[in-house]
C-alpha positions, -999 to 999 in steps of 0.1 A, spaced: -723 369 545 -736 346 518 -771 340 513 -787 309 498 -751 291 491 -751 267 521 -750 236 491 -716 257 479 -702 261 513 -706 225 519 -687 213 491 -663 240 498 -656 226 534 -657 189 522 -624 200 495 -607 218 531 -615 191 552 -596 170 524 -566 189 524 -566 189 559 -564 150 560 -537 154 535 -555 143 504 -563 166 470 -594 177 455 -600 199 430 -637 219 425 -646 242 398 -670 271 398 -688 277 372 -716 306 364 -729 336 349 -712 371 355 -721 382 387 -737 352 404 -712 352 434 -683 330 424 -656 352 437 -677 356 469 -676 323 474 -641 321 470 -633 347 491 -657 327 518 -635 296 512 -602 321 520 -623 330 550 -630 291 567 -595 279 556 -583 302 586 -548 305 596 -547 265 590 -538 272 556 -511 284 537 -535 303 507 -522 314 473 -543 327 446 -545 344 414 -568 356 389 -572 355 350 -570 388 333 -585 396 297 -560 417 284 -538 388 297 -552 364 274 -520 361 252 -493 365 278 -475 334 279 -479 318 313 -492 355 328 -513 339 352 -488 311 366 -465 335 372 -486 351 400 -502 322 411 -469 303 419 -451 336 431 -446 324 464 -433 293 457 -407 301 437 -382 295 466 -387 263 464 -374 261 424 -349 236 439 -369 206 452 -382 196 420 -357 175 396 -340 191 373 -360 187 338 -391 201 356 -370 234 373 -354 241 340 -388 241 328 -408 260 348 -381 291 347 -373 290 315 -414 296 311 -413 323 338 -384 340 319 -363 331 350 -338 313 326 -328 301 289 -317 272 302 -350 252 291 -350 214 280 -348 219 241 -377 195 231 -386 197 195 -375 228 182 -358 240 210 -385 245 225 -403 239 265 -422 211 273 -461 226 280 -465 194 300 -434 196 320 -445 230 332 -475 213 344 -457 182 362 -438 214 373 -465 231 390 -474 198 403 -445 199 425 -445 233 431 -482 228 447 -471 192 468 -440 218 481 -460 247 493 -477 219 511 -456 202 526 -454 217 562 -495 224 561 -531 222 538 -528 245 504 -557 261 498 -549 274 456 -575 300 446 -580 308 406 -611 334 400 -618 339 366 -602 308 346 -622 323 314 -598 349 310 -569 322 323 -539 327 292 -535 289 277 -502 280 288 -514 287 322 -544 275 322 -524 242 301 -499 233 332 -525 240 363 -548 215 345 -524 190 338 -513 192 378 -552 191 388 -558 163 370 -526 144 388 -528 158 424 -537 125 449 -523 132 481 -502 166 489 -528 182 510 -541 202 483 -575 221 476 -576 237 446 -602 258 440 -613 275 406 -639 295 389 -653 305 356 -676 324 342 -704 307 315 -719 332 288 -706 359 270 -673 363 251 -642 339 266 -609 346 265 -577 327 248 -574 304 279 -605 290 276 -610 293 236 -643 296 222 -665 295 245 -650 278 270 -660 286 295 -689 263 286 -664 236 274 -654 203 296 -625 207 314 -623 175 329 -627 182 367 -649 183 391 -674 211 392 -704 227 407 -727 252 391 -733 281 406 -772 294 402 -794 323 411 -809 328 441 -840 318 450 -869 343 455 -868 349 496 -823 348 494 -827 371 468 -851 391 485 -826 395 520 -801 404 504 -816 433 484 -829 442 518 -803 448 533 -784 466 504 -811 491 504 -836 487 535 -864 476 543 -886 503 535 -887 501 493 -920 501 479 -934 466 472 -936 476 431 -900 491 431 -888 455 448 -906 431 431 -893 448 396 -858 446 410 -864 412 416 -878 402 387 -847 424 368 -815 407 392 -832 371 383 -812 359 414 -781 375 410 -762 387 434 -741 416 417 -775 427 403 -791 428 438 -758 449 447 -758 471 412 -791 478 394 -808 496 425 -775 520 424 -775 524 388 -820 535 385 -819 552 419 -841 524 430 -864 535 406 -875 508 372 -842 499 347 -845 517 314 -826 492 299 -848 459 313 -849 439 278 -810 439 275 -791 408 286 -784 406 325 -749 413 319 -756 443 295 -775 459 326 -744 456 349 -722 469 321 -746 499 316 -749 501 361 -712 506 357 -709 528 327 -733 556 353 -710 549 387 -681 559 366 -695 581 347 -697 601 379 -666 606 387 -643 635 381 -629 632 346 -589 629 358 -603 599 376 -621 581 352 -587 589 330 -572 567 358 -594 543 357 -590 536 321 -552 535 329 -555 506 351 -578 490 330 -558 489 299 -525 478 327 -535 441 328 -517 439 368 -530 466 384 -492 475 396 -491 515 407 -452 510 395 -470 508 362 -500 525 359 -490 558 380 -464 567 358 -487 564 326 -511 586 340 -488 614 349 -477 616 314 -516 624 308 -516 648 340 -530 627 367 -520 617 397 -525 594 426 -546 614 450 -568 613 412 -574 580 425 -595 586 458 -627 591 443 -627 555 426 -615 541 464 -644 569 488 -672 552 463 -658 513 467 -654 507 428 -615 502 433 -591 494 460 -554 491 463 -538 457 474 -510 454 501 -487 439 467 -497 479 453 -517 469 429 -552 488 418 -577 457 423 -618 466 411 -646 456 432 -654 433 399 -640 423 366 -674 437 345 -660 470 363 -628 465 344 -649 459 312 -677 486 310 -642 511 319 -627 494 282 -659 492 267 -669 533 276 -639 550 266 -630 564 229 -608 545 209 -585 570 208 -581 574 242 -578 537 247 -546 540 221 -535 570 239 -536 545 273 -516 521 255 -487 541 249 -480 557 276 -482 520 297 -459 510 277 -433 537 279 -438 529 317 -432 490 310 -392 482 305 -383 465 273 -398 432 271 -426 413 256 -457 432 276 -439 463 266 -442 451 229 -481 440 233 -489 475 244 -468 492 217 -489 471 194 -523 480 210 -513 514 201 -503 513 171 -528 531 142 -505 526 110 -479 498 98 -450 497 113 -421 477 103 -397 481 136 -428 474 155 -436 440 138 -399 430 140 -403 428 178 -438 412 180 -421 383 155 -393 377 187 -423 379 211 -441 352 188 -410 332 188 -405 335 224 -435 325 234 -430 296 215 -401 285 230 -413 286 264 -433 263 253 -468 290 257 -497 295 235 -495 335 224 -474 325 191 -501 329 165 -519 362 182 -483 378 176 -469 367 141 -505 378 131 -505 410 147 -466 413 133 -480 403 97 -513 433 102 -485 457 113 -459 444 86 -452 471 53 -439 448 30 -461 423 19 -439 393 16 -429 396 49 -460 400 61 -473 369 43 -444 348 58 -457 356 88 -494 350 80 -478 316 76 -459 311 104 -494 330 124 -513 295 107 -486 270 115 -489 284 153 -525 285 157 -526 245 143 -504 238 178 -523 258 198 -552 237 189 -567 267 166 -583 252 136 -607 272 128 -582 303 132 -553 281 115 -572 275 85 -582 308 80 -548 326 83 -537 298 58 -566 307 35 -557 343 38 -526 339 28 -524 318 0 -540 344 -16 -514 365 -12 -482 344 -25 -470 324 -56 -441 306 -33 -449 268 -39 -429 262 -4 -456 283 13 -485 271 -4 -476 231 5 -464 247 43 -499 257 44 -513 229 28 -502 211 59 -516 235 83 -552 226 65 -541 190 65 -536 191 107 -569 205 109 -587 178 88 -567 151 106 -580 160 142 -611 163 129 -609 131 117 -610 136 81 -583 110 74 -584 112 35 -584 147 31 -555 151 56 -534 123 33 -543 135 0 -530 178 10 -498 159 27 -497 137 -2 -497 165 -29 -483 193 -6 -451 166 -5 -451 158 -44 -440 196 -48 -411 211 -57 -399 218 -21 -363 205 -4 -371 167 8 -365 176 45 -400 194 43 -415 165 20 -403 139 47 -418 155 77 -452 159 53 -449 122 43 -436 112 76 -476 133 87 -489 117 61 -485 87 70 -503 85 104 -533 102 82 -531 72 64 -527 46 89 -563 51 97 -575 62 59 -566 24 45 -544 0 29 -541 18 -2 -531 55 12 -502 36 33 -490 20 5 -488 54 -14 -468 70 9 -448 47 14 -435 43 -21 -435 79 -22 -410 83 12 -387 51 -1 -374 72 -30 -372 107 -17 -336 115 -23 -327 126 13 -287 129 18 -273 102 41 -265 133 71 -299 140 73 -315 131 105 -349 125 86 -331 95 59 -332 70 82 -360 68 95 -377 74 63 -358 40 45 -369 20 77 -408 26 74 -409 13 35 -387 -16 50 -409 -21 77 -440 -16 69 -447 -23 26 -440 -68 30 -468 -64 57 -487 -52 31 -482 -76 4 -457 -56 -16 -422 -54 -21 -395 -30 -7 -357 -30 3 -338 -50 26 -350 -46 65 -322 -38 93 -326 -41 128 -343 -9 146 -313 -5 167 -293 6 137 -323 25 126 -319 50 160 -283 45 164 -280 63 124 -310 89 132 -291 98 167 -262 107 149 -274 124 121 -291 148 144 -327 134 154 -341 146 185 -346 116 208 -373 100 217 -394 126 198 -381 116 161 -381 83 168 -416 70 181 -426 62 145 -394 34 147 -409 14 171 -451 16 156 -436 6 118 -414 -23 138 -442 -43 149 -463 -42 113 -438 -68 102 -438 -85 139 -406 -80 149 -417 -76 186 -392 -78 207 -370 -50 184 -402 -29 196 -401 -38 233 -358 -31 235 -363 5 210 -398 16 233 -380 1 268 -350 29 259 -371 56 244 -397 57 276 -367 53 303 -351 83 282 -388 104 276 -387 98 315 -350 115 322 -353 142 298 -394 150 310 -407 150 278 -444 141 288 -462 147 259 -444 114 240 -449 90 265 -485 76 258 -478 69 224 -443 50 234 -463 29 261 -489 22 240 -458 4 218 -443 -11 247 -474 -24 260 -483 -43 228 -450 -59 229 -448 -71 260 -486 -85 258 -475 -100 226 -444 -116 242 -472 -130 270 -462 -104 301 -493 -95 307 -490 -75 340 -462 -59 325 -481 -47 296 -511 -39 320 -489 -16 341 -479 -2 306 -511 11 297 -521 19 329 -495 46 336 -499 58 296 -538 60 303 -531 85 326 -509 107 310 -531 109 280 -558 118 301 -541 143 319 -523 156 286 -555 153 265 -541 130 237 -574 116 230 -560 93 204 -539 76 228 -568 74 255 -592 55 235 -556 32 220 -544 24 255 -583 20 272 -591 -5 243 -555 -28 247 -568 -24 288 -598 -42 274 -582 -69 258 -563 -74 287 -596 -78 306 -609 -102 281 -577 -127 284 -587 -132 325 -623 -130 319 -627 -95 337 -662 -96 316 -679 -65 331 -643 -48 332 -633 -54 292 -675 -45 285 -666 -11 304 -631 -1 289 -645 -11 256 -670 12 256 -652 40 274 -625 37 242 -656 40 218 -668 74 234 -633 87 233 -627 108 203 -611 144 203 -635 169 205 -636 184 174 -633 144 158 -661 126 133 -639 97 130 -643 64 146 -628 62 180 -588 52 174 -595 24 197 -615 6 171 -601 -23 161 -585 -31 193 -619 -31 212 -632 -51 185 -605 -74 191 -612 -70 226 -647 -81 230 -639 -108 201 -616 -121 224 -644 -122 253 -664 -138 233 -642 -167 219 -628 -175 255 -663 -180 266 -680 -199 240 -700 -179 217 -681 -187 184 -711 -172 162 -706 -137 177 -664 -137 182 -668 -147 141 -689 -120 133 -666 -91 155 -634 -104 138 -646 -106 105 -654 -70 99 -620 -63 120 -600 -88 96 -616 -79 64 -626 -40 68 -607 -10 62 -582 -16 91 -573 -50 81 -536 -38 81 -537 -26 114 -515 -44 140 -548 -59 158 -567 -72 128 -536 -92 113 -528 -107 149 -565 -115 150 -571 -139 124 -561 -173 145 -585 -162 168 -612 -155 129 -596 -191 118 -608 -208 155 -640 -193 156 -648 -201 120 -638 -239 121 -658 -238 152 -692 -227 137 -686 -251 109 -680 -224 81 -641 -218 77 -645 -208 43 -656 -171 65 -613 -171 75 -603 -178 39 -594 -148 25 -578 -136 58 -560 -165 65 -539 -162 30 -536 -128 34 -519 -140 72 -496 -169 54 -481 -144 36 -478 -118 63 -462 -149 87 -439 -159 54 -429 -120 55 -422 -121 90 -403 -149 93 -409 -154 127 -412 -189 142 -440 -177 166 -455 -160 134 -449 -198 115 -467 -214 148 -497 -194 141 -500 -201 111 -496 -238 112 -522 -239 142 -541 -218 116 -537 -247 89 -545 -280 118 -578 -268 123 -585 -257 84 -575 -288 75 -575 -314 59 -578 -330 91 -550 -364 83 -522 -331 81 -533 -318 114 -515 -338 136 -483 -326 119 -492 -292 116 -496 -289 148 -467 -307 164 -448 -280 140 -460 -253 153 -455 -264 190 -418 -269 181 -415 -230 170 -434 -222 197 -407 -238 218 -382 -212 202 -400 -180 212 -416 -171 244 -447 -165 238 -468 -182 266 -501 -178 259 -504 -188 223 -481 -212 230 -509 -230 252 -538 -218 230 -520 -244 204 -513 -271 230 -549 -268 240 -563 -273 205 -538 -301 200 -550 -319 231 -584 -309 222 -579 -321 190 -566 -356 201 -591 -362 226 -618 -359 200 -597 -387 178 -601 -413 210 -567 -410 218 -570 -397 256 -536 -400 267 -520 -388 243 -539 -354 249 -533 -354 290 -495 -338 289 -510 -312 260 -540 -301 277 -519 -301 313 -492 -280 298 -521 -258 287 -538 -256 320 -505 -244 339 -495 -216 314 -531 -201 315 -531 -204 354 -503 -187 356 -507 -162 337 -544 -154 351 -562 -166 317 -589 -179 339 -619 -185 303 -588 -208 291 -578 -226 324 -616 -228 324 -616 -247 290 -583 -268 296 -597 -281 331 -624 -289 311 -611 -307 282 -586 -325 304 -614 -340 328 -635 -353 295 -602 -377 294 -609 -389 326 -583 -372 347 -592 -351 373 -582 -316 368 -568 -292 398 -590 -269 416 -581 -231 406 -562 -211 429 -584 -182 427 -619 -181 410 -624 -163 377 -620 -126 371 -592 -123 404 -564 -98 391 -531 -117 393 -518 -92 420 -534 -72 453 -520 -42 447 -533 -14 421 -513 -10 387 -498 20 404 -489 8 433 -473 -21 418 -454 1 398 -445 23 425 -435 -6 447 -412 -25 428 -393 7 422 -391 13 458 -375 -26 460 -352 -13 434 -334 16 460 -352 47 446 -364 69 472 -397 84 474 -385 117 458 -366 95 424 -398 72 418 -416 104 416 -395 117 393 -404 88 374 -436 87 374 -447 119 371 -460 121 406 -455 142 437 -436 124 464 -459 123 489 -486 106 465 -454 81 463 -456 78 500 -492 72 502 -497 46 480 -467 28 495 -481 29 529 -513 14 511 -499 -12 495 -476 -29 527 -502 -43 543 -513 -53 511 -484 -77 509 -484 -86 545 -450 -66 550 -444 -33 576 -417 -18 565 -401 -6 527 -366 -32 535 -393 -63 529 -402 -52 498 -373 -67 480 -378 -100 493 -412 -99 477 -405 -89 445 
């Protein structure tokens, strides 16, 4: 019976009810040790009953460095359903669990960690196919990082599978690798509920049930005060104190509970204590390992009986020793002398087959350098990285400590620092880098360590420092291939640092002596040619981006990973059609391979290209999917960028509140360790300025746009493309001089871009800036240029401005066809503010304007972006399973969205979709 947990039980009931109805929901319970989280999980299993399939796992402190240990245990009941998963997901999960070496080759032959998360989602969905699924995970703070990442990705993408995911994490005290540096406290992006202490009345009821009603009032009151509403304390402290005043009252509650458990273990026979120590040190508690290890210490299975009779442990149906509470395991390990723990690990290792777990136990037992063991640990680290799991840094570092040879130990410290960077442990990476740097004079080692430091600075938002470190490292006497990787990373940092740092990186990249057969050579040559002219600097010829991509692939570049920067760089000089083509190709390739981690970046570039081509609905679909993936995979930079791009799209069609909401979210989205402005700042400034301009607030628009186009990010794509808006706003205010310098730069950029639509925009700016007698020629020439490039929104804006100019010069008849054409385009694009302005101007010429078909702010489609995307794919003949694989969803979620889409489209079946689309 649970006391005082009615609120928590109601929340769990809601979770279960949703699963019964076919929906998926997630709940994370947080609270201090002993507060009753595990009891609530047990209660949830009981409430679920036989109507639910139940799978369960728990994090174990000493498994925190073993990649996928927790996930393997959780998903074991579903491994017979692996064949139902899409091929890339199945192979990723098999490789992660060590069931196969045939994992997807991503990066340096590593399993994509994000793909493992999608496979987890798919397997949970399969397990829920026949009946609702309750998935219970305790002690999340000790879950290994790889398992936690996979589970979080699955949790964020659960929608309509009938899965109830219930998690529990401890707050306070040391946390495990899975939650990283006090993570039990850090947000995991899931719905959560804090489990707090019991009220005095409920605590009294529990205490009375535990030790009876005859407890003296003074002792009862002292125990209630000591326990502070903690159920475990109310249960254990009276036993430890013999119902007397505990002597350790000044210590934190967790320490007092550890002492209480110490006392209970100390009263057991010595052989039983030894057996419990072996069980505590062997993270799984498997009798097949614990008993042989204990036998080597002269202990037999019979010595477990006293611990079972006292209720400290139980033996589960799958032959594992389960401790009454995780704190009991901690107490046993803390109280044991070091030599006893070393001996336990030695014999556990002997009882295990060859593999990573055996290597880890040997490492924990090691008391002196051991070259063979260090080699084995390095192999463990390599396997951890290839499986896409965390833990490589810990294995490399431990290998370094056990390496007798100084140079080899230093090499392993460098590898540990690089692995820690990959795992997001920036402070650890920097500490390892500093230690390794003090041990060697090797030029390449120092360059690689500077790259580690630069990565840490980048993720903290210190872009100039990151740029300088990488530029200096690449300038040392190292292999050009290493230097190229560093300069490509430096380009990313420089993009946020300013125009001059960008030029410095590209100048260096342009002269690197890379051989033609190097996979990075086409990229290293294309980037300077694509970007330097946009900065007003000379560069070599710029071939089509497809040629660069093809050359890189022929040379062995990893696609799509190594080709991402080509998409972004090609946009800089206005080759939007090339970006649209290559990005769409790479997105399709990423879908087929399951390389979900690169999708948000590619989809941001693709959405930009679609937007610039006037395909606003396509851009919204692309950006919305990319945003979901970026959120689910923790890519804060792209969350900010994609949210800001969606804010711009909302500004286009006059959704004022939505635009403001998205802009605020984009600005508030930064990395957890970053002090820099949000990555989407430039797009947010343009979005809010466009909203102002469309609604007649030229002053506000001009202020925002002047800041954007003259500030440190003036070289960004959004800042360059925003200059015509600044010109229009400044001219409306009667202050054209505010736009003079940005216009001159834009004119140079348009000449370098050499695109008809860019020249059309320059001519539009020229017409606005005057002199007035040359305006008509500029407008007419601009419209001629527009006619050769499909940019309907910008063409309509030029027609609107020309029509306004004609009306002001009393040429109403001449103005009408231009205003009518602009209105038709704005209505078709649902650009409501601009349609309203065109409608007003057309009415002012004496011709009644047609009534708008839809009110301002009305979406172009009754479907949500995800519903529309799924419906389009279904109309192409794809099955739900095919669509799910493409969109990284579960088939049941796809079916759910189609079910919601049909009535909105006034259809009743899938076959009618081909008519609608």
